[in-house]
N, C-alpha and C positions, 0 to 999 in steps of 0.2 A: 201703259195699256189704256186704250180708250174704247169704251163700248158705246156705240151710237144706237139710239132707238127712241121708243116712246114708253114711258114708265108703266102704263097699264096694259101693254102687249104681253100676252102669255109667254111667248118665246123669249122676250127680253127678260121677263121675270125669271124664267128657267135659267137663262144664261147667267144672270146676276147671281142667283142662288148657287149655281154650280161654281162660278168663280170664287164666291165667298167661301164655299165649302172646301175648295182647293187651296184656300189661303192666298189667292191671287188678287193683289190690290189693283184696282182699276178706277179710272175716272168715268163718269157717265155723262154723255152728251145727249140732252133731251131735244129732239127735233122740234117738239111743240113749243118749247120755251126759247130755245137758242137758235132755231133754224138749222139749215144744213149749209156747212161751208162749201161754197161752189168748187173751190180748188180740191177739197177732199173728195167730193162727189165725182168730179172729173177724173181724179186719180183712181177711184174705185172702178169706174166704168172702163178706164184704160187697162187696168190690171185684170179685172174679172170679166169684162164684157157687160154691156148694158143688159143683156138677157138675164144675167145672174143678179144684177142689182135692182132691176125694176120688178116689183111684186105685182105681176099681172093677175094673180089669183085673189088678191085682196079686194075688199069692198071699195076702197078709194079708187082703184083703177077701174073696176067694173062699173062704177057709177059715172065715169067720165062720158062725155058725148062720144058717139061712135066715130066721128071724124078724128078725134084726138087719139083713138086707139088703133088706128090703121096707119100703114106705111111708116112704122116707127124705125128710126135708125138711132145711132148713138146720140146725135145732137138733139133730136126730138125727145129721146128718153130723158136726157139730162134736163131739158127745159120742163118736161112734165114733172120730174121729181123735185126740181127746185120750186115749182108752183104748188106741188102737192107732196110734201115730205112724207106723208103717210103711205105713199106709193113706193117707198124704198123698202126693199127686203129688210126684215129685222131679225135679229140685230146685225149690225156690222161691227166686227171686232178688228181693231188695229193694234199691233204691237210690233214695232220695228218693221221687219220685212213680212211679217205675218198679216194676212188680210183674209177674213172669213165673212161670208154673207150667210145669214141664217144660223141656227143653233143645232148642234148635235153634240152630245157629251163625248162621243168617240172622236169626232173630228177636232173638237177643242183640245182633248187630251193629247192627241197625236201632234197637233200643230204646236201646242204650247210646251211640249216636252223637249223640243229642239233647243 
């Protein structure tokens, strides 16, 4: 199980705490230190859709120049997220076929019970 995110993000902290409390071992991939693997990002976009992976509500996205925020498609979204990893919805959880964007205890419980 790999949890991708930024260590100081509140949602990432909640997800990590929840996983720990459930006794779920996981590796943490820090976008800030290790970057974002392009192949993984493209896979997330393919499986979940760029709209679910790009965090348009976050400060990183809101601070982008207006032309960068318009006419977005999957390819432009991937390019934006590679250039600005903080614009990726956090956290992203990968375990086998399970892929989740964002954190909700109920969603994690349901997905990880399988």
